[in-house]
Structure formats: structure tokens, C-alpha cells
C-alpha positions as CSV (number, residue, x, y, z in Angstrom):
1,M,-9.6,-13.5,-23.0
2,Y,-8.6,-9.9,-23.3
3,R,-7.7,-10.5,-27.3
4,N,-8.5,-7.9,-29.5
5,T,-7.3,-5.7,-33.1
6,Y,-5.4,-3.1,-30.7
7,D,-3.7,-4.5,-28.1
8,S,-0.6,-6.2,-29.9
9,D,1.6,-2.8,-29.4
10,N,1.8,-0.3,-26.2
11,T,2.0,2.5,-28.3
12,V,-1.3,2.0,-30.5
13,F,-4.8,3.5,-29.1
14,S,-7.7,1.7,-29.5
15,P,-11.0,3.7,-31.0
16,Q,-11.8,4.2,-27.5
17,G,-8.7,5.8,-26.5
18,R,-7.3,2.8,-24.7
19,L,-4.0,1.3,-24.4
20,H,-4.6,-2.4,-23.7
21,Q,-1.3,-3.0,-23.1
22,V,-0.7,-0.9,-20.7
23,E,-4.2,-2.0,-19.0
24,Y,-2.6,-5.5,-19.0
25,A,0.3,-4.3,-17.1
26,L,-2.3,-2.6,-14.5
27,E,-4.0,-6.1,-14.4
28,A,-0.7,-8.1,-13.6
29,V,-0.4,-5.7,-10.4
30,K,-3.6,-7.4,-9.1
31,Q,-2.2,-10.9,-9.6
32,G,0.5,-10.2,-6.5
33,S,-0.5,-10.6,-3.3
34,A,-2.1,-7.6,-1.2
35,A,-0.1,-4.8,0.6
36,V,-1.7,-1.9,2.6
37,G,-0.2,1.4,3.5
38,L,-1.6,4.1,5.7
39,R,-0.2,7.4,7.4
40,S,-1.2,9.1,10.0
41,K,0.3,12.4,11.6
42,T,3.5,11.2,13.0
43,H,3.8,7.7,11.1
44,A,3.6,5.8,7.5
45,I,3.0,2.1,7.8
46,L,3.2,-0.7,5.2
47,L,1.8,-3.8,5.6
48,A,2.4,-7.0,2.9
49,L,1.1,-10.5,2.5
50,K,3.9,-12.6,1.8
51,R,3.0,-15.7,-0.4
52,S,5.2,-19.2,-0.6
53,T,5.4,-21.3,-3.8
54,G,5.2,-24.2,-1.7
55,E,5.8,-25.9,1.6
56,L,9.3,-26.3,0.7
57,A,10.0,-22.9,-0.3
58,S,10.8,-19.5,1.7
59,Y,8.1,-16.7,1.4
60,Q,8.9,-14.2,-1.0
61,Q,10.3,-10.6,-0.4
62,K,7.1,-8.1,-0.6
63,M,9.2,-5.1,1.2
64,Y,12.5,-3.0,0.1
65,R,14.1,-0.2,2.0
66,I,15.0,2.4,-0.3
67,D,17.1,5.1,2.2
68,D,16.9,5.9,5.5
69,H,13.4,7.7,5.0
70,V,12.0,5.5,2.5
71,G,10.2,2.2,2.0
72,I,8.1,0.4,-0.7
73,A,5.9,-2.7,-1.0
74,I,5.1,-4.5,-4.0
75,A,2.8,-6.2,-5.7
76,G,3.3,-8.0,-9.1
77,L,6.2,-9.1,-11.1
78,T,9.0,-9.0,-8.3
79,S,11.7,-9.2,-10.9
80,D,10.2,-5.7,-12.1
81,A,10.4,-4.7,-8.6
82,R,13.9,-5.0,-8.3
83,V,14.8,-3.1,-11.3
84,L,12.7,-0.1,-10.0
85,S,13.7,-0.2,-6.3
86,N,17.5,-0.4,-7.6
87,F,16.7,2.8,-9.9
88,M,14.5,4.5,-6.5
89,R,18.3,3.6,-4.3
90,Q,20.2,5.4,-7.2
91,Q,18.4,8.3,-6.9
92,A,18.4,8.8,-3.5
93,M,22.2,8.0,-3.2
94,S,22.6,10.9,-6.0
95,S,20.5,13.1,-4.0
96,R,22.8,12.6,-0.7
97,M,25.9,12.9,-3.0
98,V,25.1,16.3,-5.2
99,F,22.7,17.8,-2.5
100,N,23.7,16.4,1.0
101,R,20.1,15.6,1.6
102,P,17.8,13.1,1.8
103,I,15.7,13.1,-1.5
104,P,11.9,14.6,-0.8
105,V,9.4,11.5,-0.9
106,N,7.6,13.1,-3.9
107,R,10.3,13.8,-6.0
108,L,11.5,10.3,-6.1
109,V,8.1,8.9,-6.9
110,S,7.6,11.4,-9.7
111,S,11.0,10.1,-10.5
112,I,10.1,6.0,-11.1
113,A,6.5,7.5,-12.7
114,D,8.3,9.1,-15.0
115,K,10.9,6.0,-16.1
116,A,7.5,4.0,-16.1
117,Q,5.5,6.3,-18.2
118,V,8.7,5.9,-21.0
119,N,7.8,2.3,-21.4
120,T,4.2,3.1,-22.2
121,Q,4.9,5.8,-25.2
122,E,8.2,4.0,-27.0
123,Y,7.8,1.4,-29.7
124,G,9.2,-2.1,-28.7
125,R,9.1,-1.6,-24.8
126,R,6.6,-3.4,-22.3
127,P,5.1,-1.1,-19.2
128,Y,6.4,-2.4,-15.8
129,G,3.9,-5.3,-14.4
130,V,4.4,-4.2,-10.7
131,G,2.8,-1.5,-8.4
132,F,4.0,0.1,-5.4
133,L,3.0,1.7,-2.3
134,V,5.7,4.2,-1.2
135,I,6.2,5.9,2.3
136,G,8.7,7.8,3.9
137,Q,9.0,11.2,6.3
138,D,10.5,14.3,5.2
139,K,10.4,17.7,6.5
140,T,6.9,18.1,5.3
141,G,5.8,14.9,7.8
142,P,5.1,11.3,6.4
143,H,3.5,10.4,2.9
144,L,2.0,7.2,1.5
145,Y,2.0,7.1,-2.4
146,E,0.9,4.7,-4.8
147,F,2.7,4.1,-8.1
148,A,1.0,2.3,-10.9
149,P,2.7,0.9,-14.2
150,S,0.9,3.4,-16.4
151,G,3.0,5.9,-15.1
152,N,0.6,7.8,-12.5
153,S,1.3,8.5,-8.9
154,Y,-1.4,9.5,-6.1
155,E,-0.8,10.5,-2.2
156,Y,-3.2,8.8,-0.3
157,Y,-4.3,8.7,3.4
158,A,-4.4,5.0,3.3
159,M,-4.3,2.6,0.0
160,S,-4.0,-0.9,-1.1
161,I,-2.9,-2.6,-4.1
162,G,-2.8,-6.3,-5.0
163,A,-5.1,-9.3,-5.2
164,R,-8.5,-8.6,-3.4
165,S,-7.2,-5.8,-2.3
166,Q,-10.7,-3.8,-2.9
167,S,-12.0,-5.6,0.4
168,A,-9.1,-4.2,2.2
169,K,-10.2,-0.4,0.7
170,T,-13.7,-1.1,2.0
171,Y,-12.2,-1.3,5.4
172,L,-10.2,1.5,5.3
173,E,-12.5,4.0,3.6
174,K,-14.9,3.4,6.5
175,H,-11.9,3.9,8.9
176,F,-9.6,6.6,7.5
177,E,-10.9,9.8,9.3
178,S,-9.4,8.2,12.5
179,F,-6.4,7.3,11.0
180,A,-4.7,11.0,11.7
181,D,-4.7,10.9,15.4
182,C,-3.9,7.4,15.8
183,T,-1.0,5.8,18.1
184,L,1.4,3.5,15.8
185,E,0.3,1.1,17.5
186,D,-3.9,1.7,16.5
187,L,-2.4,2.6,13.0
188,I,-0.8,-1.1,12.9
189,R,-4.0,-2.9,14.2
190,H,-5.8,-1.1,11.7
191,G,-3.7,-2.0,8.9
192,L,-3.9,-5.7,10.0
193,H,-7.5,-5.8,10.3
194,A,-7.7,-4.3,6.5
195,L,-5.2,-6.8,5.2
196,R,-7.1,-9.8,7.0
197,E,-10.1,-8.5,4.6
198,S,-8.4,-9.3,1.7
199,L,-7.4,-12.9,2.7
200,Q,-8.9,-16.1,1.4
201,Q,-11.5,-17.8,4.1
202,D,-9.5,-20.5,4.8
203,K,-6.4,-18.5,5.6
204,E,-4.9,-16.3,8.9
205,L,-2.1,-13.8,9.1
206,T,0.7,-15.4,10.7
207,I,4.2,-14.4,11.5
208,N,5.5,-16.1,8.5
209,N,3.3,-14.3,6.1
210,T,3.3,-10.6,7.5
211,S,5.7,-7.8,6.9
212,I,5.1,-4.4,8.6
213,G,7.2,-1.6,7.1
214,I,7.5,1.3,9.6
215,A,8.6,5.3,9.1
216,G,8.5,7.2,12.4
217,P,9.2,6.9,15.8
218,A,9.4,3.8,17.6
219,S,6.5,1.9,19.0
220,V,6.7,0.9,22.6
221,H,7.5,-2.7,21.5
222,E,10.9,-1.8,19.1
223,K,14.0,-1.6,20.6
224,D,17.6,0.1,19.1
225,V,15.3,2.6,16.4
226,P,17.1,5.7,16.1
227,A,15.3,8.9,17.4
228,G,14.5,9.9,14.0
229,G,12.6,6.6,13.2
230,S,14.2,5.3,10.2
231,F,12.7,2.7,7.9
232,R,12.5,-0.4,9.6
233,I,10.8,-4.0,8.1
234,L,9.5,-6.1,10.7
235,E,9.1,-9.7,10.2
236,G,8.7,-13.2,12.0
237,E,8.7,-12.8,16.1
238,P,8.5,-8.7,16.3
239,V,5.5,-8.7,13.9
240,E,3.6,-11.5,17.0
241,V,2.7,-8.8,19.3
242,F,1.2,-6.9,16.5
243,L,-1.1,-10.0,15.6
244,K,-1.9,-10.6,19.2
245,S,-3.5,-7.0,19.6
246,M,-6.2,-7.9,16.5
247,V,-9.7,-7.7,17.1
248,P,-11.2,-11.4,16.5
249,K,-12.9,-11.2,13.3
250,E,-16.2,-12.5,14.8
251,T,-16.0,-9.8,17.4
252,A,-15.6,-7.1,15.1
253,E,-18.5,-8.3,12.7
254,A,-20.7,-8.6,16.2
255,Q,-19.9,-5.0,17.0
256,A,-20.2,-3.0,13.2
257,A,-23.8,-5.0,13.3
258,E,-24.5,-3.6,16.9
259,A,-23.6,0.1,15.8
260,P,-26.4,0.8,13.1
261,A,-28.9,-0.7,15.8
262,A,-27.8,2.3,18.2
263,E,-27.8,4.8,15.9
264,A,-31.4,4.1,14.7
265,P,-34.1,7.0,15.4
266,P,-36.3,6.2,18.0
267,D,-40.0,5.2,17.0
268,G,-41.9,8.0,15.1
269,A,-38.7,10.3,14.7
270,A,-38.1,11.1,11.4
271,P,-34.3,10.3,9.8
272,A,-31.7,12.7,9.9
273,Q,-30.9,13.8,6.5
274,A,-27.3,12.4,4.8
275,G,-27.3,15.6,2.6
276,D,-23.7,15.6,0.8
277,Q,-21.7,14.8,3.8
278,D,-20.2,12.0,2.0
279,V,-16.0,12.1,2.1
280,S,-14.1,10.1,0.1
281,M,-10.3,9.5,-0.3
282,A,-7.9,11.4,-2.3
283,E,-7.1,10.1,-5.6
């Protein structure tokens, strides 16, 4: 499908200035099931859709704990994610042993971005086929980063990766301005709504296929969480209380349809000028 003269090696540029093998690695991320990340002033959270290869198989692991203050959600090749997550753990452990402090989140993300970049430049290597959403807390507050196989990393207010993630992004772009002041429960509800947008028509979120990762103080539904709110992963029964808090899709669509009608100007009134009021997310 993609075959051309310049895609046999990751070190060869095409005449258009593209590295096709790196672009194919980015496509591998889109084959993985969706993962969503959001952050507020107090929390950063991850939500992921777990896949099962069949009725006899268990659901794949989509989240990994890196350190007390950092966790990741993956989309793409799980084997590549396992290698990179082990490298991140080594970096976090090294920071604690050498400097006696948790590693800053941006430094940890930069370290795996540098490692991935090497595979886009050296002959005989292939790029990693996995993307990460990384959340964590440090002295500057909660953070959310995206890591891509190209070696790029960006910080976001909210982000989604994986299959059909564009639908989740559309939801996040509509609501991200309210995330900063959200409680943890509201933030998780927004994340579940965004994750639901990436589902196929005949699927729904359940306690078996949904994982939630949290960095920050405990919610009212959690027990035995340290005061600092270390990173933890919720799966199975603990997820059910958050799934029950979701607004049914039909109700949400009806409310969205009523909102433009309520904001429409009265007959004869000139519509307000939009101007340059569009707000885009960080890239």
C-alpha cells in the first residue's frame, strides 16, 4: 500500500524531505487501542481501552507504573512499550540513587525521546512502534506528555492516541478549557466520555475493558492512598463507580443539540462576530 523507492531504510530522505519508515512507525501507534490523558490544576489522569484477542484470553495491559509519581498509557506494539518502560524505570531509579529525589517528569520524557530519536538516524535500526501518554506530578504540579516514535514529545492539557483517537480529540478540544478547575471525579467523567467516542458502534465501556490511571490526591471513592497521591491504576470493580457516573450518550447528544438553539440570537438581531477567539491546544 505504501511501498515506494525511499521507504526501505529509515536513514534515507525522500525528495519531499520525509522519512517513510518513521511515518510507518507513527501509523503503528494508530493500530493500538485508544488511550486518553487529561490534567487539571491538581491531578493528571489516564484512561485506556483494553483489548482482548478472544473470549478465552485476558485483556492486555495498557498502563505501566514507572515511579511513585509517574505512569504511562501505551498505544502500539506492547513489546516495544515493555522495553521503553523498563528504560524509564532505570532512569527514575538512577535519579533517586544519585540525586536522592524523584526525576522531573519532563526530564524523563526527554530521555525516552532521545532514545527513540537514535533509531530514526542510525542504519540497521527500526523506530519503536509505540506511543505513550505520560502523566506525573513534581514540584511544578501535574503534567501530561505525549511521546511519539519519531522522537518528538509535547506537553498537553488533554490528548488521545491510538485507534479512532480523533473522535476523542474532538471531544477534548470542545471541553478542555474547563479541565483546569475540575474535581478528580469530573475529570475522570470527561475522560470516560472522550474514550467512549473512540469506541465502535456495538461496543461500550465496562469494568473489564477500561483502565484508569491517576496521579494526585485520592478521590472520595478511593481508600488507602498516600497523602501525596502517588500514581495508581484502577481496574475491575473500582472502575465501576466512575462508569456509573457517566452521562448516557443519547442524553449528552440531546444536550449538545439544545445548546446552540439556546444561544441563537433573537429574530432581527445581528449575529455576534466571531473574531479571532479560537483557542487551540498546545502542540
